[in-house]
N, C-alpha and C positions, 0 to 999 in steps of 0.2 A: 546401436539401434534403440529407438524409444520403445517403452513398454506399450502393451495394448491399451491400458487405460489412458496413458499419456497421449497416444496417437488419436484415440477416439475422442478425447476431450478437446484437443486442438481442432479436430474436424467440427465439433459442436461450436467452438468459438468462431470458426470461419463461417459456419452457417448463420450464426446470430449476426455477424458483421454483414453478411450478404442481405439478411432480412432488413437490417437497419440502413442498407445502401451505404455501407462504409467499407473501407479497405481492411483486410485482415491485419495489415501492418499498423493500422490506427490504434490497435488495442494491445497493450503489453500484458503478457501472461506471466504473473509472478508465481513460481512454483514454491509453495510454502512447505518447508521441509520437516515439519514436526513429526510426521508419520513415516518419513523416508528412511531407508537404510543407506549406508554409505555406498553400497553397490548401485542402488537405484539412482542416487545422485550422480555418480560417476557416469553411468550409462546415459542419463539425460544430457549431461554436459558434453560428453564426447559425441553425442548425436546432434549437437548444435544448440541446445537450449542454454541460455546465458544468465537468465534472471531468476534469482532464488530469494527466499525470505524466511525470517523467523520472528516470533513474537518476543523472545527472551534473549538477552545478550549472551548468557552462558551457552545456550544451545547454538546460537549463531557462531560463537567461538569454536565450538567443536566441529561443526559442519563446514565452516569457512576454511578450517585447516585441511579438510578433504578437498575442497574446491577453491583454492586461494585466487584463481584467475577469474572466477565468476563474479557477477555483480550481485551483491547481497544487500537486501533491504531490511531494515528493522521496523517492525509493525507495531510493537507494543509500547506502553508507557516507559519512560526512561528515568530510572532512579539516579539521583545526583552522584552516587558513588560508582555508577556504571558509565558515566558520560565519556570519560577519556577512552575507555576500552571500546565503547560503541563507535566513537569517531574513527578509531583505528580500523575497526573491522567492517563497518557498514559503509556502502557507497551512498545510501539514501536513508532518510528517516521519515516515516509516514505517520507519526503520532504526536506531533507537537501540538500542545493545547494550552500553554500558559507562558507568560512572560518570564517568570522566575526560571523555568527550565531553559528558555531561550537565552537568557542572560548567562547562565552557567555554561551552556554549550558554546556560546559566542566567545567566552573567555578562553576555553580550551582551544577552539579553532584559531583564535588569534595567536596563541602561543605556537601553534603548529604551522601557521601560515596557510590554512586550508579554508575552502568554501564547501559547505555541506548542503546539497539539495534536500529540501524538506517539504512535506505536505502538512497542512494543519488539519487535525482531526476534528470534525464538527459532529455534534450529537444533536439530532433533531428532537430527541426526547430526553432532556437532561434529568428529568425526574426519575429515570430508571437507574440513576447512579453510575452509569458506565462512563468511561473515559471520553473526554472530548469537550470542546468549547460549545456553548449554546449558540444558536443562531443569533440571538439578541446581542451577545457579547462578541461575536465574530468580527465585526468591523473594527471595534476598538483594539482587539488583539492584532489584527493585521496591520493597523496603523502603528502600533507599538513595535512590531517586528521590523519596521523600516529602520529602526535605530541599530539593528544588528546586521550589517551588510555581509557578514560571513555566513549568514543563513540565507540560502537562495530559496525563497518561498515560491514554489511552482504551481500550487493548487491545493485542493482539498482531498481529504480521505474521509470515508464514512463507513461505519460498521452498522449495517442495517439490523433492526430487530428481527426476530423470527416471524416472518410473514408467510402464510401458507399459500395464498392465492396469487395468481399472476397479476391481477388487477391491483391488489394492495402493494405488491412488490414494485410494479412499474410506477405507481403513484409516489411511493417513497423515493425511488431513484430519480424520478422526474423533478421532485422537489430539491434534491441535492444538486442536480444539474442547474436548476433555476437559480439557486443561491450562488453557485459558483459563477455563473454568468453575470449575476448582479454585482458581485464583488469585482469581477474583471472590468465591468463597465465603469465602476468607480475608481479604476486604476489601483485597486488594492491587491489584485492578482494580475498575472501576465495576460496579454491579449488572447493567448491560446492556452488556457490553464489546464493542468492535469486534473483528472477526476478519478480517484481510486475508489471503486465501489464494486461490490459483487464478490461472492465467494462460491464455494462448490454447489450450494443449494439454490443459488439465485443469479449466477453470473450471466445467464442468457438474457434475463430481463434488464440487468444492469447495462449490458452492451446496447440493448435496444433504446435505452434512455440516456446514452451518451458517455458511458464509462470509457476512460482511456487506459485504465489498468484494472485487471481483475486478479484477485488473490486466491489461488486454488491450491488446496492441500490434499485432503482425503480422496478427492476424485482422481487426482493424479497418482497419489501414492496410497492405495488402499491399505489401511493398517493391518499389521500382522500381530500375533500375540506378543512379539518382542517390541513392537513400536506403538501399540495402542495405549 
């Protein structure tokens, strides 16, 4: 049985989908496990939730051992010494942002005979110093990734800045959607690209502006003294 926060949040996701005139199944809910206990993860999985995520490889290793049959996504930047481990543990990678990392991942995937679904992380405000390729450099990166067929580039991921108002949030997410569609029209992304955007504080507005994946952590797994 899902916990009350989990059930309540999925209802809010469904409501946002309804407002956007989209099907609930159009939006993947990634349960980010940073604040989750093993018991909470097991309860969510056995109640039918399949998709989980972590920002760090080591934490992903610990929790994927609890739920090896789940689909695990890696959300954070990937250090070169963690690539092989990440490829073994994660079914998807959502934070690809440079060709050097892509080349190193491709080498490992070729050795293993695997294809890895990935999203390119785009940063609309690169001056803030956060991870992600700039909008200006995005086309060049996507063109370069075509050289690495073991990387299945399915779309874009974005980590929005802290925006307090609904209008600012929706403007930001609408821009990410616009960029994604532009890259798709140039055949640099698939015809129906994935768009991972929106977290616990802003997922409703992300869904209204076209998110196909939202990454929810604390709202699903409210932190306790042992997990905060």
